C-alpha positions as CSV (number, residue, x, y, z in Angstrom):
1,M,10.6,-10.9,-10.2
2,L,10.2,-8.4,-7.6
3,V,11.3,-4.7,-8.5
4,S,12.0,-1.5,-6.8
5,A,8.9,0.5,-7.0
6,K,10.8,3.6,-7.6
7,E,10.5,3.3,-11.7
8,M,6.7,2.5,-11.5
9,L,6.0,5.3,-9.4
10,D,8.1,7.6,-11.1
11,K,6.3,6.8,-14.2
12,A,3.0,7.2,-12.5
13,K,3.9,10.6,-11.4
14,A,4.8,11.5,-15.1
15,G,1.6,9.8,-16.6
16,H,-0.9,11.2,-13.7
17,Y,-2.1,8.2,-12.5
18,A,-1.7,6.0,-9.5
19,V,-0.2,2.6,-8.7
20,G,-2.5,0.7,-6.3
21,H,-0.9,-0.8,-3.3
22,F,-3.0,-3.5,-1.9
23,N,-2.1,-5.2,1.7
24,I,-2.1,-9.0,1.6
25,N,-2.7,-11.2,4.8
26,N,-2.4,-14.7,3.0
27,L,-2.2,-16.7,0.2
28,E,-5.7,-15.7,-0.9
29,W,-4.9,-12.1,-0.7
30,T,-1.9,-12.3,-2.8
31,K,-3.1,-14.6,-5.4
32,S,-6.1,-12.4,-6.0
33,I,-4.0,-9.2,-6.4
34,L,-1.5,-10.7,-8.8
35,S,-4.1,-12.4,-10.8
36,V,-6.0,-9.1,-11.4
37,A,-2.6,-7.1,-12.1
38,Q,-1.5,-9.5,-14.5
39,E,-5.3,-9.3,-16.2
40,M,-5.0,-6.1,-16.5
41,N,-1.5,-5.2,-17.4
42,S,-1.0,-3.2,-14.3
43,P,1.7,-2.7,-12.2
44,V,1.2,-3.3,-8.2
45,I,2.3,-3.1,-4.7
46,L,2.0,-5.9,-2.5
47,G,2.1,-4.0,1.0
48,V,2.9,-5.9,4.3
49,S,2.0,-4.6,7.5
50,E,4.2,-5.6,10.3
51,G,1.3,-7.4,12.0
52,A,0.7,-9.2,8.7
53,G,4.1,-10.2,8.3
54,K,4.2,-11.4,11.7
55,Y,0.9,-13.5,11.1
56,M,2.5,-15.1,8.2
57,T,5.4,-16.5,10.4
58,G,7.7,-13.6,9.2
59,Y,9.2,-11.7,6.6
60,K,11.3,-14.5,5.0
61,T,8.1,-16.4,4.8
62,V,6.2,-13.9,2.8
63,A,9.0,-13.1,0.6
64,A,9.5,-16.5,-0.3
65,M,5.7,-17.1,-1.3
66,V,5.5,-13.9,-3.1
67,K,8.5,-14.8,-5.2
68,A,7.6,-18.5,-5.7
69,M,3.9,-17.2,-6.8
70,L,5.4,-14.7,-9.2
71,E,7.1,-17.8,-11.0
72,E,4.3,-20.3,-10.7
73,M,1.5,-18.0,-12.0
74,G,3.9,-16.4,-14.6
75,I,3.4,-13.1,-13.6
76,T,5.2,-10.7,-16.1
77,V,3.5,-7.0,-14.7
78,P,6.0,-5.0,-12.4
79,V,5.7,-6.3,-8.5
80,A,7.2,-4.6,-5.6
81,L,6.5,-6.2,-2.1
82,H,6.8,-3.5,0.3
83,L,6.6,-3.0,3.9
84,D,3.7,-0.9,5.4
85,H,4.1,1.5,8.1
86,G,7.6,-0.1,9.0
87,S,9.8,0.3,12.6
88,Y,13.1,1.0,12.0
89,E,13.8,-2.6,13.3
90,G,11.3,-3.8,10.9
91,C,13.0,-2.2,8.0
92,K,16.1,-3.6,8.3
93,K,14.3,-7.2,8.8
94,C,12.9,-6.9,5.3
95,I,15.8,-5.7,3.7
96,E,17.6,-8.9,5.1
97,A,14.5,-10.8,3.7
98,G,14.5,-9.9,0.3
99,F,11.8,-7.2,0.0
100,S,11.9,-5.2,-3.0
101,S,10.7,-2.0,-0.9
102,I,10.2,-0.5,2.5
103,M,8.3,2.3,4.4
104,F,9.8,3.9,7.6
105,D,7.0,5.4,9.4
106,G,9.1,7.9,11.4
107,S,5.9,10.3,11.6
108,H,5.5,9.9,15.6
109,F,9.4,10.7,15.9
110,S,10.5,14.5,16.4
111,I,11.5,15.9,12.9
112,E,15.2,15.6,13.9
113,E,14.6,11.8,14.7
114,N,12.6,11.0,11.5
115,I,15.4,12.6,9.4
116,E,18.2,10.8,11.2
117,K,16.9,7.3,10.7
118,T,15.1,8.1,7.3
119,K,18.6,8.9,6.1
120,E,19.9,5.9,7.5
121,L,17.5,3.8,6.3
122,V,17.4,5.2,2.8
123,A,21.5,4.6,2.4
124,L,20.7,0.8,3.4
125,A,17.7,0.6,0.9
126,H,19.6,2.2,-2.3
127,A,22.4,0.1,-1.5
128,N,20.2,-3.2,-1.9
129,G,18.3,-1.9,-4.8
130,M,15.1,-1.5,-2.7
131,S,13.3,2.0,-2.7
132,L,12.2,3.6,0.2
133,E,9.1,5.5,1.4
134,A,9.0,7.9,4.3
135,E,6.0,9.6,6.1
136,V,5.3,13.2,7.6
137,G,2.3,14.0,9.5
138,S,0.6,11.1,10.8
139,I,-2.2,9.1,9.1
140,G,-5.5,9.1,11.3
141,G,-7.0,6.0,13.0
142,E,-5.2,2.7,14.0
143,E,-3.0,0.2,12.2
144,D,-0.9,-2.4,14.1
145,G,-0.9,-0.7,17.3
146,V,0.2,2.6,15.7
147,V,-2.4,5.4,16.3
148,G,-2.5,8.6,14.5
149,A,-4.6,11.6,15.1
150,G,-4.4,12.6,11.4
151,E,-2.3,15.6,11.7
152,F,-1.6,17.6,8.5
153,A,1.7,17.3,7.5
154,D,4.3,20.3,7.2
155,P,5.3,21.2,3.9
156,N,8.7,22.4,4.9
157,E,9.3,19.3,7.0
158,C,8.0,16.9,3.9
159,K,10.8,18.8,1.9
160,M,13.3,18.3,4.3
161,I,12.5,14.5,4.3
162,A,12.3,14.7,0.5
163,D,15.8,16.3,0.2
164,L,17.3,12.7,2.1
165,G,16.6,11.1,-1.5
166,V,13.6,9.1,-0.3
167,D,11.7,7.6,-3.4
168,F,8.4,8.7,-2.4
169,L,6.3,10.2,0.5
170,A,3.5,9.8,2.3
171,A,2.1,13.1,3.9
172,G,-1.0,13.3,6.1
173,I,-3.6,15.3,4.5
174,G,-6.8,14.3,6.5
175,N,-6.6,10.6,5.5
176,I,-7.3,7.9,7.9
177,H,-6.9,4.0,8.2
178,G,-10.1,2.2,8.3
179,K,-13.9,3.1,7.4
180,Y,-14.2,7.2,7.0
181,P,-16.5,8.5,9.7
182,A,-19.8,10.3,8.8
183,N,-18.8,13.5,9.3
184,W,-15.3,13.2,8.1
185,P,-14.5,16.8,6.7
186,G,-12.6,15.1,3.5
187,L,-8.8,15.5,2.2
188,N,-7.0,18.8,2.6
189,F,-5.9,19.5,-0.8
190,D,-4.4,22.9,0.1
191,V,-1.8,21.3,2.3
192,L,-1.4,18.4,-0.6
193,A,-0.7,21.1,-2.9
194,K,1.7,22.8,-0.6
195,V,3.4,19.7,-0.1
196,Q,3.7,19.0,-4.1
197,E,5.2,22.6,-4.6
198,K,8.0,21.7,-1.9
199,T,8.7,18.1,-3.4
200,G,8.7,19.0,-7.0
201,N,8.6,15.4,-8.8
202,L,8.8,13.3,-6.0
203,P,5.6,10.9,-5.6
204,L,3.4,11.1,-3.3
205,V,1.3,8.7,-1.2
206,L,-2.1,8.3,0.0
207,H,-2.9,6.1,2.6
208,G,-6.4,5.1,3.8
209,G,-7.9,4.8,0.3
210,T,-10.8,3.1,1.6
211,G,-14.0,4.9,1.1
212,I,-12.3,8.0,-0.5
213,P,-14.8,9.0,-2.9
214,A,-13.9,8.9,-6.8
215,D,-13.5,12.8,-7.1
216,M,-11.3,13.2,-4.3
217,I,-9.1,10.3,-5.4
218,Q,-8.8,12.0,-9.4
219,K,-8.0,15.5,-7.4
220,A,-5.3,14.2,-5.6
221,I,-3.7,12.2,-8.6
222,N,-3.8,15.7,-10.4
223,L,-1.9,17.3,-7.3
224,G,0.8,14.5,-7.3
225,V,-0.5,11.4,-5.8
226,S,1.4,8.3,-7.3
227,K,0.7,5.4,-4.9
228,I,-2.6,4.7,-3.3
229,N,-3.1,2.3,-0.3
230,V,-6.0,0.1,0.1
231,N,-6.4,-2.7,2.7
232,T,-9.9,-2.0,4.7
233,E,-12.0,-2.1,1.2
234,C,-10.6,-5.3,0.5
235,Q,-10.8,-6.9,4.2
236,L,-14.6,-5.9,4.1
237,A,-15.5,-7.5,0.5
238,F,-13.9,-10.7,1.5
239,A,-16.2,-10.9,5.1
240,D,-19.0,-9.9,3.0
241,A,-18.9,-12.9,0.7
242,T,-17.8,-15.5,2.9
243,R,-20.8,-14.4,5.4
244,K,-23.1,-15.0,2.5
245,Y,-21.7,-18.0,1.5
246,I,-22.0,-19.3,5.0
247,E,-25.3,-18.0,5.7
248,A,-26.3,-19.6,2.6
249,G,-25.6,-22.7,3.9
250,K,-23.0,-23.7,1.2
251,D,-20.3,-25.1,3.4
252,L,-23.2,-27.6,4.2
253,E,-23.7,-28.7,1.0
254,G,-21.2,-31.5,-0.2
255,K,-17.9,-30.5,0.2
256,G,-18.5,-27.0,0.6
257,F,-16.5,-26.7,3.5
258,D,-13.4,-27.5,1.9
259,P,-11.3,-24.5,2.6
260,R,-10.4,-24.0,-1.4
261,K,-14.3,-23.7,-1.6
262,L,-14.9,-21.8,1.3
263,L,-12.5,-19.1,0.9
264,A,-13.3,-18.8,-2.8
265,P,-16.0,-16.4,-2.9
266,G,-13.9,-13.8,-0.4
267,A,-10.8,-14.2,-2.7
268,E,-13.4,-13.6,-6.0
269,A,-14.6,-10.0,-4.0
270,I,-11.0,-9.2,-3.8
271,K,-10.7,-9.7,-7.4
272,A,-13.3,-7.6,-8.0
273,T,-12.5,-4.7,-5.6
274,V,-8.6,-4.8,-7.1
275,R,-10.2,-4.5,-10.6
276,E,-12.4,-1.4,-9.4
277,K,-9.8,0.5,-8.1
278,I,-6.9,-0.3,-10.7
279,E,-9.7,1.0,-13.0
280,L,-10.0,4.2,-10.7
281,F,-6.2,4.7,-10.2
282,G,-5.6,4.7,-14.0
283,S,-3.0,2.3,-14.0
284,A,-4.6,-0.4,-16.4
285,N,-2.4,-1.4,-19.1
286,K,0.7,0.8,-17.9
287,A,2.7,-2.1,-17.2
C-alpha cells in the first residue's frame, strides 16, 4: 500500500537520518529499488519525473504498476510514489492518477506566484491524503528541460513557503542535478543552517544526491535534511553494468539476448547502489 511521505520524513527528521528518494524509469528500476528497501527494512520514496512519467505512457500506468508490484512482491515497508519537479498541471494529473505524494517546483516563478500555486496545491494534496514538497531556490543543472543555475534559497522565502503547510521543502544550497564538475565548491551549509533555523521541524530535501561526498551528506542530515534524491548514480551504474555484459559478448551466448538476461546485470547494479545509499542515509531498519 502506498503512503504519504509525511510520516516517514517526520520520523526521519526526529531520528536524524534521511529517506532515499530513488527515481524510477521502468519496471526494472522499480523492482530493484523495492526489493532492496524490503530487504533492508527501509522506507523508500519512488520518484517519477514528468519525462519518465511520459516515457512510461502516463501517470496512471505508473501508479497501477507500482500498486500491483507492492502487492505481488509482498512489500510491507512504507513506500511513497512521488512526482519529482512537477509542474502545476503535472501535480493535478498525479493527484488524479493515485500518486501518494507530489512535488510542485515553483522555484522558477516569482515568490508571489510560487506561494499562490503552492497554497492551492497543498490544499488539494492534503484533501486527497497526499504529501506535498515545495522548492525555493533552483537546483543547478537540467532535468526534463527545467534548467536551474543553482541559486541559493532565501531563508525568509523558505519560511513563507513553509508557513503554507507544505510537508517538506527543497532548498537550493549549491546542489545540482547530474554529475558534479571537478570545480564544484560544495554545499553551502551556512544557507542550509539558516533555512533550518527559519523552518523549524519541517523536513528538508537535498536534490542532486549523486556524487556528494559522504561527509557532506552526513552534515546535511545533521542540519535537517530528511530526504535525499538519487537518480543519475543509478543510471550510471545500470549503463556501466549493461555495457560490460555486452562487451563481454554475454548477449551472444545462448539466450543472453533475452531482455530478462540482458537487463539483469544493470538491475543488480541498481540494487547495489540503493543498498549503499540506504546505509549512508541511515534509514535501514527504520520502516
